[in-house]
N, C-alpha and C positions, 0 to 999 in steps of 0.2 A: 492559434498563437500555438507555440510549444515550450515549455521550460522542461530543463533538465536537473534535476536533483542527487548530489552523491551523499549518500549515507555513510554516515560514522557510528562504530561503535562505541556504544556507554562504556568508561572506563573505570566506574565507582566501585564496581565486583568483579574485575578481569580477573586478578590474581588467583579469585576462588572460584569461578567459572572455569577458567581454563584447567587448573587441577581436577573440577571432578570432571571434567570433558576427556580430561588427562592427554591434553598437547599442550604445545608449549605456548605462552602470551604472545611470540612473534605470528605462531599461525591463526590465531585468531584473529591479527591485525594485519591479514592477506585479505582475509572474506572481502571481496567487493560488492557494492548493491548499488544500483540506479534506478532510479525512479524516474520516466518520461511522464509528464503531462501533456496534454494535448487539447485546446478546444477545437471544436468543427462549430463552426457557427451556422454550416448549412441546415443539419441537423440538431442544433442546440444540445452538443454533448460533452461531458469532459468524458478521456480516456485516460485511463492510467496503465502503466506497461511498467513492468518490474523485471528487471536484469540480476539474478544472482548469483555468487561465481567464488567456488570454495576451490580453497589450494590443495587439498590434500584427499585422498582418497580414505583417510582414518576421519575428516570432518563427514564425506559425505556416506560413510555407513553409518553416521549417527545419527545425519538430518532428518527430525520428521517431514518428510514432504508427500506428501498423498497424491496419487495418480488422478486426474481429474475424472469424474466419472457424473454423464448426465441426471443419473438416481440420484445426485447427492445437491444438485440444484435448487436451494431453497434457504428461507430465511433462518438462521440457527445461532440462538443465543451463545454467549461462553467461547467465541471462536479464539479469545487474545489467550487463552491457558494456554494454547499451544502455537506451533509454527501458524503467524498471522499478518498478512499484508493490508497494512493501514493507512490509510488516509484522514486529516482533520481540514475539516472546508470552514471559515468565515465570511462574513458579507461586511464584517468590519475589520479597519485597523489595531490592532497591539491596543484592544479592550478588553480586560480580565472578565468585565461583566457582559460583554457579547453573548448572543448567542451562538452555536456552533453545530455542525454535525462528525458525526464520528464512522469512518467506513471499516467494517473488518470484512476481511476476506479468507478462507482456508483454499489453500493449492486444490481440494479435491473438488469445488465448484460452491459450498457453502456460504452464505454471506448473509451481512447484517447491519442499520445502517439505525443510526441513531441520533436524538437528538437533545441537545444540552441548552438548557435556559441563560447559563452563564459556568463559569468553573467547575467541573463536576457536578452539577445542579442540576435535575435531582440526583438524589446521590442511591437510588433505588438499583436494585441489582436483579436481572437484567438491567442495565436501562432500559429509558422510554423509546418504543422503535418509530423511526421517521414512517410518516404515513404520505401517503401520496396526495395530488389535489381534494379526491372523492373522500377524504378522511377516514374509508373503510378498508382501503388496501395499504399492506406495506412497500415503503420504496424499494425498489429491485434494481437488480444490476446486469449489463449485460455482456456474456464469455466471445472475446473473440480473438484471432490470432496477430491484429497487429493493429496499433493505435493510430497509422497514416492513414489508413484504408477505411474509410466511411460506411462503405459496402463490406467491412469485415467478414469474412464468414466467420460462421459461429463455431467455436471448437468442437461441438459435439460430432462435426465432421473430419474432423482429426483425430488422429493417434494420442491416446492418452500420454502424457508425459511419464514417464520410468522413474520409478524410485531414486535411481541414477541417473542423469541427465549423461546426454553426451561427452565423451571424453573431446578435451581439445590438444592442442599443443601450439604454444608459443614458438616461434620459428626465429624470432626478431633479437633470442638472445642463443650464446652459443650454448649453454646446457637445456634440453628439453624440459619445459614444464606441465606436466600436466594438471590440467582443471575440470574443476566442476561446475556445470553452469545451468541454471536452471529459468524459467521463464513465464510468467502468468501474464495476460492483457484483460482487461474487461473498460465495459465503456457502463454511464449512467446519463438520466437527462439535465439539463440545466434548470430546470424547471424542479425537480426532484430536489435540488441542492438549496434553491432558493428558498430564502427564510424571511423573502419581500415578497409575496403574493402580487404585490400591483404593480410589480416591474417585469411582471411574464410574458408581458405582451411589446417591451422594449426589445427590439433588435438587437441593441449598443450593449444593455448592460447582460452582464453572465452572472450577476449575484454573485460573486468571489472576489476576493479581497487577498485572503490570507490562504496558504496550502501548508499541509503539512504531513508531506508521506513519511511512512516510517516502517520496519518490520521486526516482528518477532519472529527469532529462529529457533527453534525449539532441538537441541543436542541431547539426548537421552532424556533427562528429567530435570537439564539445564536450562533455561532462557534468555537467548542473548536479545542487546537490544541495539535498535538501528535506529536513528535520525539524522536530518541534517545539522543538526544541532541539539543538544540534552542538558537541560536543568541538571543538577546534584543532589538528590539521587534523580537517576531519571524518571521522567514526567511528560510522556504525551501530550498531556491538557493544557500543560504552560503556553498560554499564548505567545509570552515574550520570544520562544526560543520560534515561531512558525516564519514562516518566508513570505515575504508581499509577491503577489501574481504580476507577473512582466506584462503589463498590458502594451509595450511598446516592440514586443516580438511582434512576428507576422501571424495572423491567423490561419487557420489549418483551413482550407476550404475543403 
């Protein structure tokens, strides 16, 4: 199955954010972020593909988007303090007391996965890391260039993305509009994400009921928060705003 999420900018501090970054509010509102979540049943993996589009060179020049580096690929805490690709996963629907998993990824290759027993619990910082089935190894991710290809080429075989991504022109309008596009894609096993170990051997169970992909973009010293829906003030951990996984969608084989 594949499900597309369109992320919206949190607006509770929008005016102050625009002033700090030095752009108009309308320019921030033109930022476009889509996240595609794909379940590959044959390999029992979740793939997350992030596409970010900035409308101006002024924003692109300030964006904290570090080049991918093989040497950076490791479990790293506190990634949410700067540009961070995130996703929250729950095996229960709209239950504030349910356990869940938080995924943090930096464009440079660093990542972290955390397990919470319920809303922001335990409250230790950094959070409790998600462990693999052997209980001694931290959960990890796999970098790839495409979520639609289960044999996706590892990104270390690709050229790292530059700080400023490729320049594009929209020819569908009379006045050409330049924009800057950034992409990252990674996957992880459903077994790592499952909070119900006894279901690991069930091919029909994927252990996911809710997904909440979200993004933090850092421009200078200012962080902007993007998600399909927001609490006020913005809080990615609020289950009420998460999206039910569409199990009727066609599986990715």
